[in-house]
N, C-alpha and C positions, 0 to 999 in steps of 0.2 A: 346886142342882146338877142336879135332874131337868130344870128348865126349859132350862138351858143345853145339856144333853145333846140335848134334843129339837130345839132350834133348830139345833144342829150337823149333826144327821142330815138335817134339812130341807135345809140348805145343801148337804150333800154330794149330795142327790138332784138338786138344781138344777144343780150342777156337772156331774154325770154326764149329765144330759139334754142340756146344752149341748155337752159333748164328743162325745156320741153323734151329735148333729145335725151337728156340725162334720165328724166323720169320714165321715158319709154323703155330705156335699157334696164332701169331698175324693176319696172313691172314685168318685163320680159324674163329677167333673171329669176324673179320670184315665181313667176308661172312655170318655169322650167324645173323648179326644185320639187321633188318627189314629196307628195302628201301635203303641200302647203298651197292654199288658194291664192290666186292672183288678186291684187287690189289693195288699197290702203289698210283694210281690216287686218291684213296678215301681218303688218309690222307695227300697228298701233299698240301702245301700252295698255294692258288690262285696266279696267276701272276698279278702284278700291271697293272692297265689300262694305256695305253699310249695315251689316247685320251684327248684333251683339253676340259675344262668345260666352257660353255657359262655363262658369268656373267652379261653382259649388252649388249643390242642392242639399239644404239642411233640413232637419226635422224641426218643425216650428210647434212648440207646445203652447196651448192656452189653458192656464190654470187660474180660472176665476178672473180673467182679464190681465193676468201676467204673461206676456209673450216672451218665450225664451228659446234659445238655440244651444246645442251642446258645443263645448270648446275644451281646448287643452290649454291651461295657463301654467306656463313654466313646467310643462310635461305632466300636469296632473289634471284629471278630468273634472270639469265644473259645467254649470250652465251660466249663461249670460242673458239678462233681459235686453230685448231689443227696444231701443228708445230713440225713435226718429225725432222726437221732440227735445232731445238733449244735444247741446252744441258738442259735448265731448263725453267720453266714457267715465267710468268710476269703478273702483274696486273697494270692496268691503274691508275695513281695517283688520278684522279678525282673520280673513284670508291672507292678507298681505303679511301679517305677523306669522301666520303658520307657514308660509312659504318662504319666510325670511328674505323678502324682497327689498332691494336697496332703496333708499331714498334718493330722489333726483334733486341734487343740491342746486340745480340751476332753475328750477321751476317751483311755483306755488300757484294755487288756483282759488278763485272765489267761487264757492258753491251758492247758487241762488235757486230756491224752489218756488212753488206757486204762491207761498206766503209772502214773497217779496224780499225777505231777509237775506243776507249774505254772510258767509263765513269763510276766512282764509285758511286753507288746509294744505298740507304738503302733498307733493307728488311722489310716486314711487315708480320704478322702472320694472316692467314686465319683460324679461329678457327674450321670451318666445311666446307668441300667442298664435294659436291656430284654431280655426272654426272648423266643426264637424267632429267625427269620430274616426278611429283607426278602421272601423268596419266599413263605413259609408264614404270615406275619403276626407282628407284634410286640406284646408286652405291656410297656407302660412301667411301671417301678417307681419312677422318680424318682431322687433323690440318696440315696446310702446311706453310713453311716459303718461301715466293717468293719476288723477287726484284720489286720495284716499277719503272715504266717507262711510257713513252708515246709511244703508237703504232703509227708506221709511216703511217698506213692507216687501214681502217676498214669499213666494209659495214654498212649501216644505216638499222638495222634490229631490230625486236622485238622477243624476249628481246634483250636489247643492249649488245655489246660486252664488257666484263670486263677485258679480258687479253688474255694470251696465255696458252695453254696446251702443255708442252714441254716434252722431252724424259725422264726427271727424273721421271715423272708419268707414261708415256706410256710404259717405260721399265719394268714395273711390270707385263705386260700382254703379251700375244700374240694379236696383233692388226690387225683386218681385215677391210680393206677399201672397200667398194663397192660404188664407185663414181657414176656410172650410176644409181644404185638403191637407192642412197641417204641414205646409213646406214654405221654406224661405230660400229663394234662389238668388245667387249673386252673379251678375253678368258683367263681362268686360265691355265697356262702351267702345264703339268703333272710334278710330282716330280721324283727324282731318276735319273736325267740326261737324261731322255727320250726327245727325239726331234722329235715329230710327224710332218707329212705333214699336210696341211690345210684339214679342214672338208668340202672339195669340192667334187663335182661330176664332172666327165669329165676331159679333158686334161688341164694341166697347166704346167708352166716352173719354175724351180728353178734357181735363178740368182746367179752367183758367188759372195758372199757377204763377208764382213769384218766389224769390229767394228772401229769406231772412237769416242772414249770415250764411251758414252751410245747410240751413233747414229749408223746408219747402211749405209754402202756404197756398191755399186755393180759395176761391170765391164760392160761398154757399148762400142759400136764400132761405131764412127763417121767417115765417109768417109774413112773407112779401118783402122783407128787408134784406138787402145784400150785406154780407158780413165776410170778414176775412177770418179763415180758420187754418190753424197750424196742423199739419199732418204729424200726429203725435201718438205712436204706438206705445209710448211709455205710460200714457194716461189710461187708466182702467175703464173710463167711460168718456162719453162726449160732454165737454165742460163748456159752459157759456159763462162769460164775465158778467158780474153785477151791473157793470156799466152798460153792456149790450142789452142786458135784460131790461134795464131802466129805459133804454131808447125804445124798446118794443112795448113800453107800458107796464112792465111787471115791476112794481115798486117793492121797497124793503117791507112795507106792510103786507103786501100780498105774499111775499116769500115767507114771512114769519109764520104763516099758517100751513105752509107746506112741510112735509116730513124732511128731515135731514140729519145732520151729524157733524162730527169734527174729523179733520184729516190733516196731514202734514206732508211736506215734501222733504227733498234731501237736505233743505236748510234746517229741518227739525221744527219750524215754526207751525203751531196749530192754526187751522183756518176753519171757520164754520161754512157749511154747504148746505143747499136745499135742492130737493128735486122738484122741478116744475113741468107740468105738461103744456106744451105748445100746440099750435094748430097743425103746422106742417113744416117739413124740412126738406129742401131740395138740394141735392149734391149731384151735379151733372144732370143726367137724364132720369135719375131715380128720385121719387117723391115719397116720403114717409109721412103718414098721417098720424097725428096725435103723439109726436115723440116726447118722451120724458128725458130731460136733460139735467146735469148737474149744474147748479149755479152757485158760484163763489168769487170772491175777489181774486182776479186774475192779473198778476204783474207781469204781463207780456204785452208787446205791442200788437196784439191781435184781439179779435172778438171771441174766439171760440178755439177748442181743441177737438179734433177728430180723433178719438181714442180707440182702445182695443175692441170695444164693442162694435165699432164700425168696421174695423179689419176682419172681425169674426164673420161678417156677412158679405164680404166683397173679395174679389182679386184686385190688388193694387200694385201698380208699377210706378216706381219712382226713378226718374232719369235725372239724377243730381247735375251731371255735366250740362245737360240740355236745358235744365230747369223746366221740366215737363212731368205731369202727372197723369196717369191713366187709371181707369177704373171700370169694372164690370161687376154686376151682382153675382152672388154665388148661384150656381145652378139649383 
C-alpha cells in the first residue's frame, strides 16, 4: 500500500511538471501573437449577454381605458386590445367572417369572463398575424389559432378593433408598457435563464410577483391588508372583488349606497358593480390616497385587478419568462 501510494505521488508530480511546461508554452505563443494580450483572458469564451433585445416598438392607444396596438390580421390593418389578464387571444366573429378565416377543427375554447359563466366557442386560424404598421415596422407572429367571440366593449377607432391580444402571445416576450408615452415595446428575453432588470434609467421598483398560468400577479396593500392583484391591462379600471371588500369591512349594505352600474365580460353575463372609496392603496413604493375602486363579484383566484387606469399612470415591465414585474411612476 505504501509503495503504490509513493509511485502515485511521483506520477502526479510528473504530470504537473508536463502541464506546467505546456501552459508556459501556450502563454508564450499567445504573447507572441500580434495584437493579442497574453494570459487566460485571451482565450476565455466571452460571457453571454444578459441584456434584452428590442424587437418592436408599437403605438399604444388609450381610448377611455381601452389599450390597443396596430396590427395586420391576414394582411388587413386592424387594432388589437392588449389584455394581459386574458389567458389567450380572441377575434371578433364579424371580423373572422369578413376575412373568411377557416375554422380550426382541432380546437374549441371555453370563454369565461368576470361574471364567471363559460361558453364553448369554435377557434379559427389566422394564417398571418403581424404587430405594428408598414410605416413603423412589423413583427411577424406567424399563424395563430384563436377563439371567436363578441367583445363586450370596444372603442370606435381607425383601424377598427379585431380582437384581443392575450398572454399566450405576450408571454413570448418581455413587455414594456409606457402608458403616458403611448408606447408598447416587445423585447426578446436573453437565453440561458438570465433574468435582467428593465432597460430603464433612473429609479424603479420590483413588485413581489407570481404566475397564474401564463399571467402575472403581484402583491399590493389596500387599507393595510395584503392582497393579490392580477396585472390586467384588459380591465378598464382597478377592480376589487366583493369577497376582498368584505374582508376589509365593506359589506354589501355599504356598497348598496355607492354609485355603480352593470357591466359584462366576454361571456356576456351581466354583473353589478359599485365604486367605493378606500383609504390608501400601496403598489410597490407608490401610495395612492383615497383611491376609488370598482367592486364586483370577481370569479378569479385573485383579490384585485390592476387595470388600464393604473397602466395610464405608470411605466410597467413584465418579464414573463422570469416571472418578474417592475414599475415606476410616470414623470
